PDB file of N, CA, C and O in Angstrom:
ATOM      1  N   MET A   1       0.771   8.274   8.493  1.00  0.00           N
ATOM      2  CA  MET A   1       1.600   7.194   8.001  1.00  0.00           C
ATOM      3  C   MET A   1       1.510   7.463   6.407  1.00  0.00           C
ATOM      4  O   MET A   1       0.515   7.940   5.861  1.00  0.00           O
ATOM      5  N   PRO A   2       2.669   7.095   5.763  1.00  0.00           N
ATOM      6  CA  PRO A   2       2.584   7.037   4.365  1.00  0.00           C
ATOM      7  C   PRO A   2       1.663   6.094   3.815  1.00  0.00           C
ATOM      8  O   PRO A   2       1.444   5.046   4.422  1.00  0.00           O
ATOM      9  N   ALA A   3       1.003   6.399   2.545  1.00  0.00           N
ATOM     10  CA  ALA A   3      -0.083   5.202   2.175  1.00  0.00           C
ATOM     11  C   ALA A   3       0.594   3.940   1.898  1.00  0.00           C
ATOM     12  O   ALA A   3      -0.017   2.881   2.038  1.00  0.00           O
ATOM     13  N   TYR A   4       1.780   3.970   1.524  1.00  0.00           N
ATOM     14  CA  TYR A   4       2.135   2.715   0.954  1.00  0.00           C
ATOM     15  C   TYR A   4       2.463   1.901   2.188  1.00  0.00           C
ATOM     16  O   TYR A   4       3.005   0.832   1.909  1.00  0.00           O
ATOM     17  N   CYS A   5       2.262   2.146   3.599  1.00  0.00           N
ATOM     18  CA  CYS A   5       2.493   1.417   4.697  1.00  0.00           C
ATOM     19  C   CYS A   5       1.304   0.768   5.231  1.00  0.00           C
ATOM     20  O   CYS A   5       1.369  -0.279   5.876  1.00  0.00           O
ATOM     21  N   THR A   6       0.113   1.439   4.944  1.00  0.00           N
ATOM     22  CA  THR A   6      -1.067   0.921   5.786  1.00  0.00           C
ATOM     23  C   THR A   6      -2.024   0.291   4.685  1.00  0.00           C
ATOM     24  O   THR A   6      -1.917   0.634   3.507  1.00  0.00           O
ATOM     25  N   GLY A   7      -3.002  -0.679   5.121  1.00  0.00           N
ATOM     26  CA  GLY A   7      -3.926  -1.193   4.434  1.00  0.00           C
ATOM     27  C   GLY A   7      -4.999  -0.065   3.724  1.00  0.00           C
ATOM     28  O   GLY A   7      -5.124  -0.076   2.499  1.00  0.00           O
ATOM     29  N   VAL A   8      -5.654   0.767   4.436  1.00  0.00           N
ATOM     30  CA  VAL A   8      -6.384   1.808   4.123  1.00  0.00           C
ATOM     31  C   VAL A   8      -5.540   2.769   3.002  1.00  0.00           C
ATOM     32  O   VAL A   8      -6.135   3.219   2.023  1.00  0.00           O
ATOM     33  N   GLY A   9      -4.244   3.014   3.214  1.00  0.00           N
ATOM     34  CA  GLY A   9      -3.718   3.920   2.267  1.00  0.00           C
ATOM     35  C   GLY A   9      -3.213   3.312   0.974  1.00  0.00           C
ATOM     36  O   GLY A   9      -2.964   3.995  -0.020  1.00  0.00           O
ATOM     37  N   LYS A  10      -3.041   1.694   1.045  1.00  0.00           N
ATOM     38  CA  LYS A  10      -2.809   0.897  -0.363  1.00  0.00           C
ATOM     39  C   LYS A  10      -4.360   0.901  -0.873  1.00  0.00           C
ATOM     40  O   LYS A  10      -4.567   0.907  -2.087  1.00  0.00           O
ATOM     41  N   ALA A  11      -5.279   0.898  -0.099  1.00  0.00           N
ATOM     42  CA  ALA A  11      -6.813   0.669  -0.971  1.00  0.00           C
ATOM     43  C   ALA A  11      -7.065   1.801  -1.692  1.00  0.00           C
ATOM     44  O   ALA A  11      -7.661   1.679  -2.762  1.00  0.00           O
ATOM     45  N   LEU A  12      -6.628   3.188  -1.199  1.00  0.00           N
ATOM     46  CA  LEU A  12      -6.781   4.443  -1.607  1.00  0.00           C
ATOM     47  C   LEU A  12      -5.783   4.670  -2.939  1.00  0.00           C
ATOM     48  O   LEU A  12      -6.138   5.196  -3.993  1.00  0.00           O
ATOM     49  N   LEU A  13      -4.371   4.112  -2.612  1.00  0.00           N
ATOM     50  CA  LEU A  13      -3.337   4.413  -3.514  1.00  0.00           C
ATOM     51  C   LEU A  13      -3.965   3.882  -4.743  1.00  0.00           C
ATOM     52  O   LEU A  13      -4.302   4.617  -5.671  1.00  0.00           O
ATOM     53  N   ALA A  14      -4.154   2.325  -4.740  1.00  0.00           N
ATOM     54  CA  ALA A  14      -4.363   1.557  -5.875  1.00  0.00           C
ATOM     55  C   ALA A  14      -5.263   2.299  -6.969  1.00  0.00           C
ATOM     56  O   ALA A  14      -5.010   2.138  -8.162  1.00  0.00           O
ATOM     57  N   TYR A  15      -6.095   2.943  -6.637  1.00  0.00           N
ATOM     58  CA  TYR A  15      -7.078   3.549  -7.497  1.00  0.00           C
ATOM     59  C   TYR A  15      -6.812   5.168  -7.938  1.00  0.00           C
ATOM     60  O   TYR A  15      -7.719   5.936  -8.260  1.00  0.00           O
ATOM     61  N   GLN A  16      -5.623   5.456  -7.890  1.00  0.00           N
ATOM     62  CA  GLN A  16      -5.238   6.645  -7.925  1.00  0.00           C
ATOM     63  C   GLN A  16      -4.587   6.867  -9.560  1.00  0.00           C
ATOM     64  O   GLN A  16      -4.043   5.901 -10.095  1.00  0.00           O
ATOM     65  N   PRO A  17      -4.675   8.031 -10.204  1.00  0.00           N
ATOM     66  CA  PRO A  17      -3.864   7.959 -11.423  1.00  0.00           C
ATOM     67  C   PRO A  17      -2.463   7.704 -11.412  1.00  0.00           C
ATOM     68  O   PRO A  17      -1.912   7.701 -10.312  1.00  0.00           O
ATOM     69  N   GLU A  18      -1.783   7.487 -12.439  1.00  0.00           N
ATOM     70  CA  GLU A  18      -0.506   6.817 -12.440  1.00  0.00           C
ATOM     71  C   GLU A  18       0.370   7.905 -12.107  1.00  0.00           C
ATOM     72  O   GLU A  18       1.428   7.610 -11.553  1.00  0.00           O
ATOM     73  N   PRO A  19       0.114   9.123 -12.349  1.00  0.00           N
ATOM     74  CA  PRO A  19       1.079  10.095 -11.946  1.00  0.00           C
ATOM     75  C   PRO A  19       1.022  10.296 -10.449  1.00  0.00           C
ATOM     76  O   PRO A  19       2.153  10.580 -10.053  1.00  0.00           O
ATOM     77  N   VAL A  20       0.325  10.266  -9.669  1.00  0.00           N
ATOM     78  CA  VAL A  20      -0.146  10.045  -8.461  1.00  0.00           C
ATOM     79  C   VAL A  20       0.966   9.077  -7.851  1.00  0.00           C
ATOM     80  O   VAL A  20       1.798   9.451  -7.023  1.00  0.00           O
ATOM     81  N   ILE A  21       0.876   7.820  -8.352  1.00  0.00           N
ATOM     82  CA  ILE A  21       1.492   6.779  -7.812  1.00  0.00           C
ATOM     83  C   ILE A  21       2.957   6.872  -8.266  1.00  0.00           C
ATOM     84  O   ILE A  21       3.750   6.350  -7.483  1.00  0.00           O
ATOM     85  N   ARG A  22       3.517   7.469  -9.449  1.00  0.00           N
ATOM     86  CA  ARG A  22       4.793   7.565  -9.671  1.00  0.00           C
ATOM     87  C   ARG A  22       5.182   8.890  -8.599  1.00  0.00           C
ATOM     88  O   ARG A  22       6.353   9.070  -8.264  1.00  0.00           O
ATOM     89  N   GLU A  23       4.393   9.525  -8.251  1.00  0.00           N
ATOM     90  CA  GLU A  23       5.092  10.738  -7.385  1.00  0.00           C
ATOM     91  C   GLU A  23       5.245  10.097  -5.856  1.00  0.00           C
ATOM     92  O   GLU A  23       6.000  10.597  -5.022  1.00  0.00           O
ATOM     93  N   VAL A  24       4.484   9.007  -5.621  1.00  0.00           N
ATOM     94  CA  VAL A  24       4.758   8.239  -4.265  1.00  0.00           C
ATOM     95  C   VAL A  24       6.015   7.541  -4.561  1.00  0.00           C
ATOM     96  O   VAL A  24       6.895   7.563  -3.701  1.00  0.00           O
ATOM     97  N   LEU A  25       6.184   7.006  -5.522  1.00  0.00           N
ATOM     98  CA  LEU A  25       7.471   6.188  -5.903  1.00  0.00           C
ATOM     99  C   LEU A  25       8.836   7.061  -5.549  1.00  0.00           C
ATOM    100  O   LEU A  25       9.786   6.691  -4.859  1.00  0.00           O
ATOM    101  N   ALA A  26       8.697   8.025  -6.061  1.00  0.00           N
ATOM    102  CA  ALA A  26       9.751   8.984  -6.619  1.00  0.00           C
ATOM    103  C   ALA A  26      10.096   9.546  -5.169  1.00  0.00           C
ATOM    104  O   ALA A  26      11.282   9.679  -4.865  1.00  0.00           O
ATOM    105  N   ALA A  27       9.210   9.839  -4.374  1.00  0.00           N
ATOM    106  CA  ALA A  27       9.485  10.274  -2.988  1.00  0.00           C
ATOM    107  C   ALA A  27      10.218   9.205  -1.984  1.00  0.00           C
ATOM    108  O   ALA A  27      10.740   9.569  -0.931  1.00  0.00           O
ATOM    109  N   GLY A  28      10.199   7.974  -2.389  1.00  0.00           N
ATOM    110  CA  GLY A  28      11.030   7.137  -1.710  1.00  0.00           C
ATOM    111  C   GLY A  28       9.854   6.219  -0.918  1.00  0.00           C
ATOM    112  O   GLY A  28       8.738   6.549  -0.519  1.00  0.00           O
ATOM    113  N   LEU A  29      10.541   4.978  -0.860  1.00  0.00           N
ATOM    114  CA  LEU A  29       9.611   4.113  -0.028  1.00  0.00           C
ATOM    115  C   LEU A  29      10.461   3.704   1.314  1.00  0.00           C
ATOM    116  O   LEU A  29      11.177   2.708   1.208  1.00  0.00           O
ATOM    117  N   TRP A  30      10.439   4.322   2.429  1.00  0.00           N
ATOM    118  CA  TRP A  30      11.097   4.100   3.561  1.00  0.00           C
ATOM    119  C   TRP A  30      10.763   3.156   4.518  1.00  0.00           C
ATOM    120  O   TRP A  30       9.597   3.106   4.910  1.00  0.00           O
ATOM    121  N   ARG A  31      11.685   2.322   5.000  1.00  0.00           N
ATOM    122  CA  ARG A  31      11.409   1.298   5.905  1.00  0.00           C
ATOM    123  C   ARG A  31      11.112   1.997   7.318  1.00  0.00           C
ATOM    124  O   ARG A  31      11.787   2.865   7.871  1.00  0.00           O
ATOM    125  N   ARG A  32       9.923   1.393   7.757  1.00  0.00           N
ATOM    126  CA  ARG A  32       9.385   1.750   8.960  1.00  0.00           C
ATOM    127  C   ARG A  32       9.467   0.610   9.886  1.00  0.00           C
ATOM    128  O   ARG A  32       9.639   0.830  11.085  1.00  0.00           O
ATOM    129  N   THR A  33       9.361  -0.578   9.437  1.00  0.00           N
ATOM    130  CA  THR A  33       9.667  -1.581  10.355  1.00  0.00           C
ATOM    131  C   THR A  33      10.238  -2.857   9.309  1.00  0.00           C
ATOM    132  O   THR A  33      10.399  -2.688   8.100  1.00  0.00           O
ATOM    133  N   PRO A  34      10.449  -3.885   9.877  1.00  0.00           N
ATOM    134  CA  PRO A  34      11.167  -5.053   9.136  1.00  0.00           C
ATOM    135  C   PRO A  34      10.464  -5.206   7.748  1.00  0.00           C
ATOM    136  O   PRO A  34      10.996  -5.227   6.638  1.00  0.00           O
ATOM    137  N   TYR A  35       9.188  -5.306   8.064  1.00  0.00           N
ATOM    138  CA  TYR A  35       8.244  -5.784   6.848  1.00  0.00           C
ATOM    139  C   TYR A  35       7.450  -4.585   6.115  1.00  0.00           C
ATOM    140  O   TYR A  35       6.309  -4.741   5.679  1.00  0.00           O
ATOM    141  N   SER A  36       8.110  -3.471   6.029  1.00  0.00           N
ATOM    142  CA  SER A  36       7.752  -2.349   5.165  1.00  0.00           C
ATOM    143  C   SER A  36       8.120  -2.771   3.761  1.00  0.00           C
ATOM    144  O   SER A  36       9.048  -3.547   3.531  1.00  0.00           O
ATOM    145  N   ILE A  37       7.400  -2.261   2.890  1.00  0.00           N
ATOM    146  CA  ILE A  37       7.427  -2.404   1.463  1.00  0.00           C
ATOM    147  C   ILE A  37       8.549  -1.257   0.938  1.00  0.00           C
ATOM    148  O   ILE A  37       8.405  -0.037   1.014  1.00  0.00           O
ATOM    149  N   CYS A  38       9.655  -1.951   0.409  1.00  0.00           N
ATOM    150  CA  CYS A  38      10.641  -0.755   0.219  1.00  0.00           C
ATOM    151  C   CYS A  38      11.051  -0.770  -1.348  1.00  0.00           C
ATOM    152  O   CYS A  38      11.862   0.021  -1.830  1.00  0.00           O
ATOM    153  N   THR A  39      10.487  -1.614  -1.956  1.00  0.00           N
ATOM    154  CA  THR A  39      10.885  -1.663  -3.465  1.00  0.00           C
ATOM    155  C   THR A  39       9.654  -1.310  -4.346  1.00  0.00           C
ATOM    156  O   THR A  39       8.547  -1.807  -4.136  1.00  0.00           O
ATOM    157  N   PRO A  40       9.934  -0.328  -5.453  1.00  0.00           N
ATOM    158  CA  PRO A  40       8.811  -0.022  -6.258  1.00  0.00           C
ATOM    159  C   PRO A  40       8.125  -1.108  -6.818  1.00  0.00           C
ATOM    160  O   PRO A  40       6.907  -0.931  -6.781  1.00  0.00           O
ATOM    161  N   GLY A  41       8.510  -2.287  -7.380  1.00  0.00           N
ATOM    162  CA  GLY A  41       8.248  -3.244  -8.068  1.00  0.00           C
ATOM    163  C   GLY A  41       7.184  -4.098  -6.824  1.00  0.00           C
ATOM    164  O   GLY A  41       6.039  -4.441  -7.120  1.00  0.00           O
ATOM    165  N   HIS A  42       7.603  -4.273  -5.864  1.00  0.00           N
ATOM    166  CA  HIS A  42       6.919  -4.732  -4.676  1.00  0.00           C
ATOM    167  C   HIS A  42       5.578  -3.911  -4.477  1.00  0.00           C
ATOM    168  O   HIS A  42       4.453  -4.412  -4.445  1.00  0.00           O
ATOM    169  N   LEU A  43       5.828  -2.816  -4.372  1.00  0.00           N
ATOM    170  CA  LEU A  43       4.262  -2.085  -4.202  1.00  0.00           C
ATOM    171  C   LEU A  43       3.618  -2.120  -5.246  1.00  0.00           C
ATOM    172  O   LEU A  43       2.435  -2.402  -5.058  1.00  0.00           O
ATOM    173  N   LEU A  44       3.965  -1.913  -6.504  1.00  0.00           N
ATOM    174  CA  LEU A  44       3.183  -1.965  -7.718  1.00  0.00           C
ATOM    175  C   LEU A  44       2.466  -3.252  -7.899  1.00  0.00           C
ATOM    176  O   LEU A  44       1.320  -3.302  -8.347  1.00  0.00           O
ATOM    177  N   ARG A  45       3.225  -4.394  -7.509  1.00  0.00           N
ATOM    178  CA  ARG A  45       2.404  -5.710  -7.389  1.00  0.00           C
ATOM    179  C   ARG A  45       1.305  -5.691  -6.431  1.00  0.00           C
ATOM    180  O   ARG A  45       0.193  -6.121  -6.737  1.00  0.00           O
ATOM    181  N   GLU A  46       1.612  -5.142  -5.124  1.00  0.00           N
ATOM    182  CA  GLU A  46       0.471  -5.228  -4.261  1.00  0.00           C
ATOM    183  C   GLU A  46      -0.628  -4.268  -4.788  1.00  0.00           C
ATOM    184  O   GLU A  46      -1.806  -4.585  -4.620  1.00  0.00           O
ATOM    185  N   LEU A  47      -0.325  -3.186  -5.377  1.00  0.00           N
ATOM    186  CA  LEU A  47      -1.460  -2.211  -5.840  1.00  0.00           C
ATOM    187  C   LEU A  47      -2.381  -2.859  -6.932  1.00  0.00           C
ATOM    188  O   LEU A  47      -3.576  -2.575  -7.016  1.00  0.00           O
ATOM    189  N   GLN A  48      -1.799  -3.678  -7.695  1.00  0.00           N
ATOM    190  CA  GLN A  48      -2.476  -4.650  -8.814  1.00  0.00           C
ATOM    191  C   GLN A  48      -3.319  -5.634  -8.015  1.00  0.00           C
ATOM    192  O   GLN A  48      -4.508  -5.698  -8.330  1.00  0.00           O
ATOM    193  N   GLU A  49      -2.954  -6.278  -7.195  1.00  0.00           N
ATOM    194  CA  GLU A  49      -3.422  -7.228  -6.269  1.00  0.00           C
ATOM    195  C   GLU A  49      -4.674  -6.742  -5.652  1.00  0.00           C
ATOM    196  O   GLU A  49      -5.619  -7.499  -5.431  1.00  0.00           O
ATOM    197  N   VAL A  50      -4.685  -5.287  -5.331  1.00  0.00           N
ATOM    198  CA  VAL A  50      -5.735  -4.583  -4.551  1.00  0.00           C
ATOM    199  C   VAL A  50      -6.756  -4.407  -5.489  1.00  0.00           C
ATOM    200  O   VAL A  50      -7.915  -4.637  -5.146  1.00  0.00           O
ATOM    201  N   ARG A  51      -6.482  -4.012  -6.683  1.00  0.00           N
ATOM    202  CA  ARG A  51      -7.371  -3.605  -7.777  1.00  0.00           C
ATOM    203  C   ARG A  51      -8.007  -5.121  -8.544  1.00  0.00           C
ATOM    204  O   ARG A  51      -8.810  -5.056  -9.476  1.00  0.00           O
ATOM    205  N   LEU A  52      -7.599  -6.193  -8.090  1.00  0.00           N
ATOM    206  CA  LEU A  52      -8.094  -7.614  -8.808  1.00  0.00           C
ATOM    207  C   LEU A  52      -8.941  -7.962  -7.670  1.00  0.00           C
ATOM    208  O   LEU A  52     -10.106  -8.316  -7.849  1.00  0.00           O
ATOM    209  N   THR A  53      -8.264  -7.855  -6.171  1.00  0.00           N
ATOM    210  CA  THR A  53      -9.225  -8.574  -5.354  1.00  0.00           C
ATOM    211  C   THR A  53     -10.320  -7.663  -4.625  1.00  0.00           C
ATOM    212  O   THR A  53     -11.392  -8.061  -4.171  1.00  0.00           O
ATOM    213  N   GLY A  54      -9.812  -6.331  -4.610  1.00  0.00           N
ATOM    214  CA  GLY A  54     -10.619  -5.394  -3.686  1.00  0.00           C
ATOM    215  C   GLY A  54     -10.298  -5.413  -2.221  1.00  0.00           C
ATOM    216  O   GLY A  54     -11.059  -4.914  -1.391  1.00  0.00           O
ATOM    217  N   LEU A  55      -9.112  -6.021  -1.896  1.00  0.00           N
ATOM    218  CA  LEU A  55      -8.840  -6.236  -0.536  1.00  0.00           C
ATOM    219  C   LEU A  55      -7.267  -5.600  -0.523  1.00  0.00           C
ATOM    220  O   LEU A  55      -6.475  -5.995  -1.379  1.00  0.00           O
ATOM    221  N   ALA A  56      -6.899  -4.713   0.369  1.00  0.00           N
ATOM    222  CA  ALA A  56      -5.671  -4.386   0.528  1.00  0.00           C
ATOM    223  C   ALA A  56      -5.245  -4.601   1.943  1.00  0.00           C
ATOM    224  O   ALA A  56      -6.048  -4.234   2.800  1.00  0.00           O
ATOM    225  N   TYR A  57      -4.162  -5.111   2.319  1.00  0.00           N
ATOM    226  CA  TYR A  57      -3.415  -5.573   3.519  1.00  0.00           C
ATOM    227  C   TYR A  57      -2.151  -4.763   4.042  1.00  0.00           C
ATOM    228  O   TYR A  57      -1.154  -4.459   3.387  1.00  0.00           O
ATOM    229  N   GLU A  58      -2.424  -4.489   5.363  1.00  0.00           N
ATOM    230  CA  GLU A  58      -1.159  -4.218   5.805  1.00  0.00           C
ATOM    231  C   GLU A  58      -0.711  -5.560   7.044  1.00  0.00           C
ATOM    232  O   GLU A  58      -1.472  -6.084   7.857  1.00  0.00           O
ATOM    233  N   ARG A  59       0.556  -5.805   6.853  1.00  0.00           N
ATOM    234  CA  ARG A  59       1.287  -6.973   7.646  1.00  0.00           C
ATOM    235  C   ARG A  59       2.160  -6.032   8.423  1.00  0.00           C
ATOM    236  O   ARG A  59       3.293  -5.916   7.957  1.00  0.00           O
ATOM    237  N   GLU A  60       1.911  -5.379   9.429  1.00  0.00           N
ATOM    238  CA  GLU A  60       3.106  -4.904  10.334  1.00  0.00           C
ATOM    239  C   GLU A  60       3.927  -4.072   9.383  1.00  0.00           C
ATOM    240  O   GLU A  60       5.145  -4.167   9.538  1.00  0.00           O
ATOM    241  N   GLU A  61       3.533  -3.347   8.516  1.00  0.00           N
ATOM    242  CA  GLU A  61       4.225  -2.586   7.729  1.00  0.00           C
ATOM    243  C   GLU A  61       4.519  -1.285   8.098  1.00  0.00           C
ATOM    244  O   GLU A  61       5.547  -0.705   7.748  1.00  0.00           O
ATOM    245  N   SER A  62       3.438  -0.690   8.964  1.00  0.00           N
ATOM    246  CA  SER A  62       3.856   0.682   9.449  1.00  0.00           C
ATOM    247  C   SER A  62       4.231   0.621  10.902  1.00  0.00           C
ATOM    248  O   SER A  62       4.948   1.469  11.432  1.00  0.00           O
ATOM    249  N   THR A  63       3.691  -0.467  11.556  1.00  0.00           N
ATOM    250  CA  THR A  63       4.074  -0.602  12.957  1.00  0.00           C
ATOM    251  C   THR A  63       3.886  -1.954  13.320  1.00  0.00           C
ATOM    252  O   THR A  63       3.002  -2.679  12.863  1.00  0.00           O
ATOM    253  N   ILE A  64       4.930  -2.348  14.339  1.00  0.00           N
ATOM    254  CA  ILE A  64       4.832  -3.796  14.548  1.00  0.00           C
ATOM    255  C   ILE A  64       3.673  -4.019  15.634  1.00  0.00           C
ATOM    256  O   ILE A  64       3.433  -3.301  16.604  1.00  0.00           O
ATOM    257  N   GLY A  65       3.020  -5.179  15.239  1.00  0.00           N
ATOM    258  CA  GLY A  65       1.805  -5.457  16.033  1.00  0.00           C
ATOM    259  C   GLY A  65       0.555  -5.007  15.274  1.00  0.00           C
ATOM    260  O   GLY A  65      -0.557  -5.401  15.627  1.00  0.00           O
ATOM    261  N   VAL A  66       0.747  -4.098  14.124  1.00  0.00           N
ATOM    262  CA  VAL A  66      -0.662  -3.539  13.645  1.00  0.00           C
ATOM    263  C   VAL A  66      -0.761  -4.469  12.317  1.00  0.00           C
ATOM    264  O   VAL A  66       0.254  -4.693  11.659  1.00  0.00           O
ATOM    265  N   VAL A  67      -1.973  -4.980  11.965  1.00  0.00           N
ATOM    266  CA  VAL A  67      -2.346  -5.724  10.909  1.00  0.00           C
ATOM    267  C   VAL A  67      -3.765  -5.004  10.449  1.00  0.00           C
ATOM    268  O   VAL A  67      -4.682  -4.642  11.186  1.00  0.00           O
ATOM    269  N   CYS A  68      -3.679  -4.917   9.181  1.00  0.00           N
ATOM    270  CA  CYS A  68      -5.059  -4.367   8.568  1.00  0.00           C
ATOM    271  C   CYS A  68      -5.574  -5.169   7.311  1.00  0.00           C
ATOM    272  O   CYS A  68      -4.772  -5.771   6.598  1.00  0.00           O
ATOM    273  N   VAL A  69      -6.855  -5.164   7.068  1.00  0.00           N
ATOM    274  CA  VAL A  69      -7.606  -5.370   6.050  1.00  0.00           C
ATOM    275  C   VAL A  69      -8.696  -4.413   5.680  1.00  0.00           C
ATOM    276  O   VAL A  69      -9.668  -4.202   6.405  1.00  0.00           O
ATOM    277  N   ALA A  70      -8.468  -3.774   4.379  1.00  0.00           N
ATOM    278  CA  ALA A  70      -9.406  -2.709   3.905  1.00  0.00           C
ATOM    279  C   ALA A  70      -9.825  -3.179   2.653  1.00  0.00           C
ATOM    280  O   ALA A  70      -9.088  -3.691   1.810  1.00  0.00           O
ATOM    281  N   LEU A  71     -11.332  -2.942   2.532  1.00  0.00           N
ATOM    282  CA  LEU A  71     -11.930  -3.282   1.370  1.00  0.00           C
ATOM    283  C   LEU A  71     -12.045  -1.952   0.418  1.00  0.00           C
ATOM    284  O   LEU A  71     -12.267  -0.820   0.847  1.00  0.00           O
ATOM    285  N   THR A  72     -11.867  -2.273  -0.837  1.00  0.00           N
ATOM    286  CA  THR A  72     -12.108  -1.160  -1.576  1.00  0.00           C
ATOM    287  C   THR A  72     -13.575  -1.116  -2.344  1.00  0.00           C
ATOM    288  O   THR A  72     -13.795  -0.410  -3.328  1.00  0.00           O
ATOM    289  N   ASP A  73     -14.320  -1.796  -1.861  1.00  0.00           N
ATOM    290  CA  ASP A  73     -16.012  -1.873  -2.375  1.00  0.00           C
ATOM    291  C   ASP A  73     -16.767  -2.358  -1.362  1.00  0.00           C
ATOM    292  O   ASP A  73     -16.567  -3.520  -1.007  1.00  0.00           O
ATOM    293  N   CYS A  74     -17.630  -1.675  -0.801  1.00  0.00           N
ATOM    294  CA  CYS A  74     -18.409  -2.152   0.374  1.00  0.00           C
ATOM    295  C   CYS A  74     -19.956  -2.200  -0.188  1.00  0.00           C
ATOM    296  O   CYS A  74     -20.906  -2.055   0.581  1.00  0.00           O
ATOM    297  N   SER A  75     -20.100  -2.390  -1.422  1.00  0.00           N
ATOM    298  CA  SER A  75     -21.398  -2.618  -1.758  1.00  0.00           C
ATOM    299  C   SER A  75     -21.905  -4.077  -2.041  1.00  0.00           C
ATOM    300  O   SER A  75     -23.082  -4.273  -2.344  1.00  0.00           O
TER     301      SER A  75
END
């Protein structure tokens, strides 16, 4: 699964260096379900929220019926 479509992927992607995030955006954000993030601005806002809250969510973005919450710090 592409990182931008999953909770765990977004949790990992949020803390990558900016060149890595730009590379993901340049590769394109393809719609896997009607709920997939498909615009760079939307993904960048979600990654910012992950950094602020320490939580990353997937809401049926990779597969219908799949939801996920990923923690970025378990200490």
